[in-house]
C-alpha positions in Angstrom: -0.1 -0.2 0.0 1.6 3.3 -1.1 1.1 6.3 1.3 2.3 9.6 0.4 3.1 12.6 2.9 2.9 16.3 1.3 5.3 17.2 4.1 8.4 15.8 5.7 7.9 14.9 9.2 10.8 15.0 12.0 13.3 12.0 11.5 12.1 10.5 14.8 8.4 10.4 13.5 9.5 9.0 10.4 11.4 6.3 12.0 8.7 5.5 14.4 6.1 5.1 11.7 8.3 2.9 9.6 9.1 0.7 12.8 5.5 0.6 13.4 4.3 -0.4 10.2 7.5 -2.3 8.2 5.8 -3.8 5.5 4.2 -0.5 4.2 5.5 1.8 1.4 6.0 5.3 2.6 7.2 8.3 0.7 7.9 11.8 2.3 7.9 15.0 0.0 8.5 18.7 1.2 5.3 19.7 -0.6 2.5 18.7 -2.8 4.5 19.9 -5.9 7.2 17.5 -5.4 4.7 14.7 -4.7 2.5 14.9 -7.8 4.8 12.9 -9.8 3.7 9.9 -7.3 0.0 11.0 -6.6 -1.4 8.5 -9.2 0.3 5.6 -7.1 -1.1 6.9 -3.6 -3.8 4.9 -1.8 -3.3 7.0 1.2 -2.3 10.7 1.3 -1.2 12.5 4.8 -1.4 16.2 4.5 -1.7 19.4 6.5 -5.0 20.1 4.4 -4.3 23.2 2.8 -2.3 22.0 -0.4 -4.8 19.8 -2.2 -6.8 21.1 -5.3 -9.4 19.4 -7.2 -7.0 18.5 -9.6 -4.7 16.6 -7.3 -7.8 14.6 -6.3 -8.3 13.6 -9.9 -4.7 12.6 -10.5 -5.0 10.3 -7.4 -7.1 7.8 -9.1 -6.3 5.2 -6.5 -6.7 7.4 -3.7 -9.0 5.9 -0.6 -8.0 7.6 2.4 -6.8 11.3 3.2 -5.4 11.7 6.7 -5.3 15.5 7.4 -2.6 16.3 10.3 -4.8 19.4 11.2 -8.2 20.3 12.2 -9.0 22.9 9.6 -10.6 21.6 6.3 -12.0 24.9 4.9 -9.4 24.8 1.9 -9.9 21.3 1.0 -11.5 20.4 -2.4 -14.4 18.5 -0.4 -17.0 18.1 -3.3 -14.3 16.3 -5.4 -13.3 14.0 -2.5 -17.2 13.5 -1.8 -17.6 12.4 -5.4 -14.8 10.2 -5.2 -15.9 8.5 -2.2 -12.6 9.2 -0.3 -12.4 8.8 3.4 -11.1 11.8 5.3 -10.0 11.9 8.8 -8.2 14.8 10.6 -6.5 15.4 13.8 -9.2 17.0 15.8 -8.5 17.2 19.6 -4.5 17.6 19.3 -5.2 21.5 19.7 -7.1 21.5 22.9 -4.1 21.8 25.4 -2.3 24.5 23.8 -5.3 26.6 22.5 -6.7 26.3 26.2 -3.6 27.5 27.7 -3.2 30.3 25.1 -6.8 31.6 25.7 -6.4 31.4 29.5 -2.8 33.3 29.1 -4.6 36.0 27.1 -7.3 36.6 29.4 -4.9 36.7 32.6 -2.6 39.2 30.5 -5.8 41.4 29.9 -7.1 40.9 33.7 -3.6 41.6 35.3 -2.6 44.2 32.9 0.8 42.4 32.2 1.4 44.4 28.7 1.2 47.7 30.6 3.2 46.6 33.3 5.9 45.4 30.8 6.0 48.7 28.9 6.2 50.6 32.4 9.3 48.6 33.2 10.7 49.7 29.8 10.1 53.4 30.8 11.3 52.8 34.3 7.7 53.9 35.4 6.7 52.8 39.0 2.7 53.1 39.0 0.5 50.8 40.9 -2.9 52.2 40.1 -3.5 49.8 37.1 -7.3 48.5 36.9 -6.6 45.1 37.6 -9.5 42.5 38.1 -9.9 38.8 38.9 -11.1 35.9 36.5 -12.9 34.5 39.5 -16.5 35.4 39.3 -16.5 36.4 35.8 -18.6 34.5 32.8 -17.0 33.1 29.8 -19.3 32.1 26.9 -17.2 29.7 24.5 -19.0 29.4 20.9 -17.9 26.0 19.8 -18.1 23.6 22.7 -16.1 20.7 21.1 -12.7 19.5 22.3 -11.0 22.8 22.6 -13.9 24.5 24.0 -14.3 22.0 26.8 -10.6 22.3 27.8 -11.0 26.0 28.1 -14.1 25.5 30.2 -12.0 23.0 32.3 -9.5 25.7 32.9 -11.8 28.3 33.3 -13.7 26.5 36.1 -10.4 26.2 38.0 -10.2 29.9 38.2 -13.8 30.1 39.5 -15.6 31.3 36.3 -19.1 30.7 35.4 -18.9 28.8 31.8 -21.6 29.0 29.0 -21.1 26.8 26.0 -22.5 26.9 22.3 -23.0 24.1 20.1 -25.3 23.2 17.3 -27.7 21.1 19.5 -27.5 22.6 23.1 -26.4 19.1 24.4 -24.8 19.2 27.7 -21.0 18.9 27.9 -18.6 18.6 30.8 -17.4 21.8 32.5 -20.1 23.8 31.4 -22.7 25.3 33.7 -25.0 26.1 30.9 -25.6 25.0 27.3 -27.1 27.2 24.5 -27.3 27.1 20.8 -26.3 29.4 18.1 -29.9 30.7 17.9 -30.3 31.0 21.5 -27.0 32.3 22.4 -28.1 36.0 22.8 -28.7 35.7 26.6 -25.4 34.4 27.0 -24.0 37.2 24.9 -25.2 39.7 27.2 -24.3 37.8 30.3 -20.6 37.1 29.5 -17.4 39.0 30.3 -15.4 36.8 27.7 -16.6 35.5 24.6 -14.5 33.1 23.1 -15.2 32.0 19.3 -13.9 28.6 18.2 -16.4 28.0 15.5 -15.2 26.0 12.3 -15.2 27.5 8.9 -18.6 26.3 7.1 -20.9 28.0 4.7 -23.2 28.6 7.9 -20.3 30.1 10.0 -18.6 32.4 7.5 -19.1 36.1 8.6 -21.7 34.6 11.3 -20.9 37.4 13.9 -22.7 40.7 13.0 -23.0 44.1 14.6 -26.0 42.9 16.5 -24.3 40.2 18.2 -21.8 42.6 19.6 -24.4 45.1 20.4 -25.9 42.2 22.7 -22.6 42.0 24.5 -21.5 44.1 27.5 -19.5 47.2 26.8 -16.8 45.9 29.2 -16.8 42.5 27.2 -13.7 41.0 25.5 -14.2 39.0 22.2 -11.6 36.4 21.6 -11.2 34.8 18.2 -9.2 31.7 18.2 -11.4 29.7 15.5 -11.2 31.0 12.1 -10.4 34.4 10.8 -13.7 34.5 8.4 -16.1 34.1 11.4 -16.6 37.8 11.6 -15.5 40.8 8.8 -12.6 42.8 10.1 -14.4 45.8 9.0 -17.3 45.0 11.3 -14.8 44.1 14.2 -13.2 47.8 13.5 -16.6 49.5 13.8 -17.8 47.7 16.9 -14.1 48.6 18.7 -14.5 52.2 17.2 -18.0 52.5 18.6 -16.8 50.9 22.0 -19.6 48.1 21.9 -17.0 45.9 23.7 -14.0 46.6 25.4 -11.4 44.7 23.9 -10.6 42.1 20.9 -8.0 39.5 21.1 -7.3 38.2 17.5 -5.0 35.2 16.8 -7.1 34.7 13.3 -8.1 37.2 10.9 -9.7 37.2 7.6 -6.5 38.3 5.7 -3.4 36.4 6.9 -1.0 37.5 7.2 -2.3 40.5 8.3 -0.7 43.3 5.9 1.7 45.7 7.8 -0.2 48.9 6.7 -3.6 47.5 7.9 -5.1 50.1 10.4 -6.4 47.3 12.9 -2.8 47.2 14.2 -2.9 50.6 15.5 -6.0 50.1 17.5 -5.5 50.3 21.3 -8.3 48.0 22.3 -6.9 45.2 20.0 -4.3 42.4 20.6 -3.1 40.4 17.8 -1.3 37.4 17.8 0.0 35.7 14.3 -2.4 32.4 14.1 -0.2 30.5 16.8 -2.6 29.4 19.4 -2.4 26.0 18.6 1.4 25.9 18.3 3.4 23.2 20.5 6.4 21.1 20.2 3.9 18.4 20.4 1.7 19.1 17.6 3.0 16.4 15.2 3.4 13.6 17.8 0.0 14.0 19.0 -1.3 13.9 15.2 1.0 10.9 14.5 -0.6 9.0 17.2 -4.0 9.6 15.8 -2.3 8.7 12.3 -1.1 5.4 13.9 -4.4 4.4 15.1 -6.3 5.0 11.9 -3.5 3.3 9.7 -4.0 0.1 11.9 -7.7 0.1 11.5 -7.4 0.9 8.0 -4.7 -2.0 7.4 -7.0 -4.5 9.5 -10.1 -3.5 7.5 -11.8 -2.3 11.0 -14.1 0.5 11.6 -13.0 2.2 14.7 -11.4 5.4 12.8 -11.2 8.1 15.0 -12.0 11.9 13.7 -14.0 10.8 10.4 -15.1 13.9 8.4 -18.3 14.3 7.2 -17.3 15.9 3.9 -21.0 17.2 3.1 -21.0 19.2 6.2 -17.0 20.0 6.2 -16.3 18.8 9.7 
C-alpha cells in the first residue's frame, strides 16, 4: 500500500512510523508539488490540508483515504473528494491543550494588565494604580463547545469562572454550567465578560458575527477569536471597537493572513493581535501521529474504529 506525505516530518517520527508498519510503503515529500509525480500511485495521502486541489484529487485515481494532520478543512476540495468516495480523517483534539492554555494566558494578561506593566518597566515607571481584576466570578461564553472549548471551560472552572457553552444542539457537555445553541445564544452574549469563538469555517459560520451580536454584549466584554478569521469581517470588528460596543478584541485569526503591515487594525489600542499561533506546540505532530497510527492500524486491518472521521458534506 502506497502512502504519500505532502510534508516531511521530523526524522524520529518517520522512524517510529516505519518501525510500526515495516511492510508498508511510505514516501515523504517537502510539498505537494514534489509529490505530484507519485499521486497516481497513492492509496493513502497525509497532508496538512491546505495544499490539495481538485486537480490533485483527480490525479490520485487510487486514493482511498486522506489523513489531515490538522483540524481545519476549509481549504480542502471536499466536493471532489465526496464524488470519489474518499475517506477523510483529521487530527481534531490535538489542539485542545495548547489552545486552551493560550486562551487563558491572554485572559490573564488582559485582567492583570501585564502588557502595561512591561511597558512601564521599559520606561522605568513605578505606577501601582492599574485597573486589575480577577477572573474568578467572571462569565465566559465559549462558542464551539467541542474538544478545545471543553478544555477552555475546564481551565476556566479552575479559576472560578461561570462557563456557558454553545454548540449546534445545546446538548450538555462537561465543565459547562449552561449550554445554548447558535440561535439561543443572545442571553449568553449579554451575560458574558469573555466571548471565545472557536467555530469551524463552514458556509453557515462564514461572517457569522454581525454588529447585532456585539450590540448584545456588555460594553466591558472581551471578544477572543481563536477559531477561524472568516467568522467575522474585519471591517465589522473595527466598527464595533471604534464605537466601543465592547472593551477589547483578542485576535489570533483574521480574514486576511498574514495581516498586511499597513492595516489600520494593528494600531487600535483595544486590540491584541497574535499571528495564528494558538495551537502551536512542540507536541503538535507527535499527537497527530498517534491518531495517524491508530487510523492506519484500523485501515490496514479493515476495521471500523477510525478516529475523527469527517462528514465531507458538512465539512467537519
